[in-house]
N, C-alpha and C positions, 0 to 999 in steps of 0.2 A: 274649209275656209282657206282661201289662197293666201300664200305668204306675200307680204308687201315688203319690198326691199328697204323702204324708209319707214321706220317706226320708232326710232330712238329719240326724236324730238330735236335733233341738231341738224336742221336742213342745210345750213351753210356748210358744215363739215361734210355732210353727205354729198353735196354738189361739188365741192372741191375734190373730194375723193373720186367721185365719178368722172370729173373733168380730167384729173390726172390719168386715170385709167384709159379714158377715151383718147387723150393726147398720145399716150404710148401706143395705142392700137391703130389710130387713124390719122394723127397729126392735128395741128391747130385749126386748119381750115374746116375740118369735119365736125368740130365742136359745135353743139347747138344747145342753147339753154332749154329749148322745148324738149329735146331728146333727153337731156339730163333730168328734167322734171319728170318725164315719163318713167325713166329708170328708177327715180327715187320714189315714185308712187304718189306724186303730188300734182296739183293742177299746173298747167303750163304758165300761169301767171305767178305762181309761188316764188320762183327764183328772183323775181323783181324786188322782193323785200330785202335781198342781200346783194344783188348785182344789178347795176343800171342797165348793162348790156354785155355783150360778149367780150368786148375789150376790157371792161371792168373785171370780168371773171378772169381773163388771161393775165391781167396785171396782178390780181390778187393771188392767182396760182403761182406766178413768178415770185411774188413777195414771200409767200409761204415757203417756196423752194429755197430762196436765199436765207431765210430764217433757219430752216432745217439744216442747210449746209453749214451755216455759221455755228450752230449748236454743236454739230459733229466736230468741226475743226477746233472750236473753243475747248471742248472736252479733251481733245488731243494735246493742245498746247498747255493746258493747265496741269497735266501730269508732271510731277517733279522728275527731274533727271537732266542728263547732259543735253546740250543744245541739239546735237545731231539726232538724238533719239526723239526729241520733241518735234523736230522738223520732219523726221521720218513718219512719226505718228500723224502729223498734220497732212503730209503727202498721202498717206494711206487713207485718211479720212476723206480727202478730196476725191481721190481716184475711186474709192469705193462708192461714194455718192454718185459720181459721174457714170460709173458702170451700172449701178443699180437703177438710175433714173436718167438715161440719155436724152429722152424726148423732153423731159422737164428741164434739164440743164440747158438744152438748146433754146427752149422757150425763155428761160431766165435771162440768157444773154441777149436774145432778140428783143425782149421787152426793155432791158437795160439800155440798149442802144437805139431804142425808138426815138423819134424826133423830140418828143416832149414826155419823158417818163414821169410817172407820179412821184411826188416828193418822198412818199414812204418807201418806194423802191430805191431811190437814190440813197436814202438814209440806210437802208438794209445793206446795200452794196458797200457803203462806207464802213459799216460795222464789220463786215466780212474782211475788208482790207485791214482794219485795225486789228482783227484777230491774227491775221498773217503777220502783221507788223510787230506784234508783241514779242515773239521770240527773236525777231530781227534786231529790235532796239535793245533787247537784253544782251544779245550777242555783241552788239556794238559797245555797250557799256563794259562788257567783260573783255573786250579787245579781240574776240574771235571772229568778228565780222568787220569788214572795212568800214571806215567812217565816211560813207558816201550817203547820198540822199536816201533815207529809209523808204520813202514813198516809191521810188523807182524799184527798189528791191522788193517791196510788197506787191508790186505789179508783176515783176519778173517771176516770182515763185509760182503764183497761180497760173500765169500764162504758160509756164513750162509744164505744169501738171495738166492744164487743160489741153495743150498741144499733144502731150503724151497720150492722154486718154482718147483724143480724137483720132489717133492713129491706130487705136486698138479696138477690139470688140469684146463683148461679154465672154466669148469663148477663150480669150487669151488672158483672162483675169490672173491666173496663177503665174503665167510668164511675166505679165506686167508687174505683179507684186515682187517677183524675183529681181526685176530691174530697178525698183524704187530705191534701194539702198545706194546703188551706184549713181543714180540720178541725183539724190540728195548730196552725196559726196562731191559730185561735179559742181553742183550749185555752191556748196560750201567752199570748195577750193577756189572757185571764181570769185567768191565774196570775201575770201580771206585777205587780211591786210598784206600789203607788199612791202 
């Protein structure tokens, strides 16, 4: 009896997992609901129960990416300790996700910047910024971060980390990790009260 790749009863999860794998291997243009169904061992019409079309699949994939990234970063900032260590853990969480899932991260930001992103995606991006903002506002209350617009700071931190990872590749992970403490120190010195 031949092994069927889809047998666990969670077609939606299987399709998203397959889509992320295909995204990493071939890019978003090559994604096909029909091919994902074939790989999952279901009829070509079965994905329609979960995704209206390819755009809906891509939006959902981006949404789950933002949710996973937020979970990783939230776990980092919830660890008790000095602000610098929490920001460093947050930075490592972002960079690790970016290096582990470069194609997904690219899709996440592409869908976020689409002309009319779904409300759920906008909310997920907002939650991610709130996660970044949390140690920033705590640092402002403690007086270790300048009393400037926290929203601007919350955008600056992930923009710095995103830029840093876009200049790197998976082969330079160790080198990038070595630079993160200095990057966080530069961010903190620039954010310190004057």
